[in-house]
N, C-alpha and C positions, 0 to 999 in steps of 0.2 A: 522623392515623393512622386506618385503617379500624376500624369497629366490629367486634366479634366476638360469637359466640354467647354468650348470657347477659347481654350489656350491655343497658342500657335505651336504647330508641330515642328519639332526640330528637323532641319534638313539633314540629309545624309546621302552617301553613296556607298553601296555594297555590291558585291559580286553575285550574279545570279547562278542558277543551276548549270548554265553553259559557260561559266567563268567570264561573263561579260559584265562590265560595270553598269549599274542601274542607279539612276539619280532621282531622288524624290521630286526635286524642283522641276525636272523635265516631265515627269509623269503628271504632275499637277497642271501643267500646261495643256493637258489633254482632258482634264475632268477630275472628278473625285477619285480618291484612292482609299481602298479598304486594306488596312494593314492587319494581318493576323499573325501575331507572335505565337509560336508553339514550342514546347520544351524539346521535342525530339522526333525526328523522322522514324517511322516504323514502330512507334509505340501505339498502344491501343486507342487511347482517347484522342491523340493527335491525328491518327489515321481516320478515326470516325469523324472528327471535326472537318478535316480537309475534304474527305469524300462527300460529306453532307453538303458542304458549300459547292463543291464541284458538280454534284448531281443536280443542283438547283441554281447554277451559276447565273442564269438570266435574272434572278431575283436580286443579285448583288452587283450587277453590271448595268443598271438602268442609266440611260443618258451617257453612255461611254465610260462609266466608272470602271476602274480596274481593281481586281483583287490581287494581293501580293502576300504570300506566306513568308515568314521570317523565323529562322531558328539558328542555333549556334552550330549546326551540322556543317561539315565540309561540303563545298559545291558538288563533289562527286557523289556523296551520299544523297544530296537533294535531287540530283539528276536521276539516280536510280529509283528513289522514292516517287518522283514525278512520273517516271516511265511505268513503274509497277502499278501505280494506281490511276494511270491515264489522266493526270491532273492537267487542266487546260489553262492554268494560270502560273505566273512566275513565282519561283521560290528563291529567296535570298539567304546568303550565308552571313550571319553576324557573328563570325567565329570568336571574337573576343567579348561579345555581348555589350559592346560599347553603345550601340543603338538601343538595345533593350534598356540599358542603364539610363540613357537620355530620355526614354519614354516612361521611366519608373516601373519597368517590367523585367527587372533582373533579380534573380534570387541572390540573397546574401548567404554566406556560409551558415549563418544561424537559422535562416528560414528554410533552407533546403534540407530535406530529411537525410540526405547522404553527405551533407556538408559541402556541396558544390557551390561555386560562386560564378560560374561561367555558363549558366543556363537561363534561358528566357522563361518568364512566367507565361501562362496562357493569358494573352491580352489582345484586345481588339480596338481599333481606332478607325473612324471614318474621317477623312481629311478633305475639306472643301478646297476648290482650286486656289483660294486666297491663302491657304495654309492653316486656317482655323479648324479646330476639331469639332465636328458635328456629333461625334459619339466617342466615348472613351470608357473602356472597361478593363481593369486589371484584376485577375483572380488569384487568390492565395491558394485555393484548392485546385491542384493540378488535375484532379479527376472530374472537374466540372466543365461542361461545354460552355462556350460563350453565348450571350444573348443574341442568337441569330436573327430573331424577329426584330430586336432593337437595331441591329446593324442594317438589316434590309430597310427598315423604316427611315433610318438616317440617310441612306443612299437615295431613297425616293423623295425625301423632303426638299 
């Protein structure tokens, strides 16, 4: 079941695009965190989403908030995606989709049109420094962009 506003965000450690461990609890010590789960690097809607956020990054990083993208892609793929699109934020590899599952943002075989179960849904979360979710959105339609205005408002709140 997807998490909702007010729920506590599950803590996790994943490897980033440089194959270095990234720990949510450490990041929350610095301020809010915006988690953007996306199905796959180099796909059209995911590229549009992350480029849109990157092009207006100041809107999502108010008061030291940080943006983090998460997909089930390998770190090497994420590194190339980040370089190709000049993304200025961290990308994390949730290779087995365990974190996506903990956030209620993992496709089941029945939900995914090609029967995959190791793919993250498009989902967005804004996490307060105390771990509470200020914003939570999980989308069933992979072609839909997240509510970027809602995310930005939650970061500013």
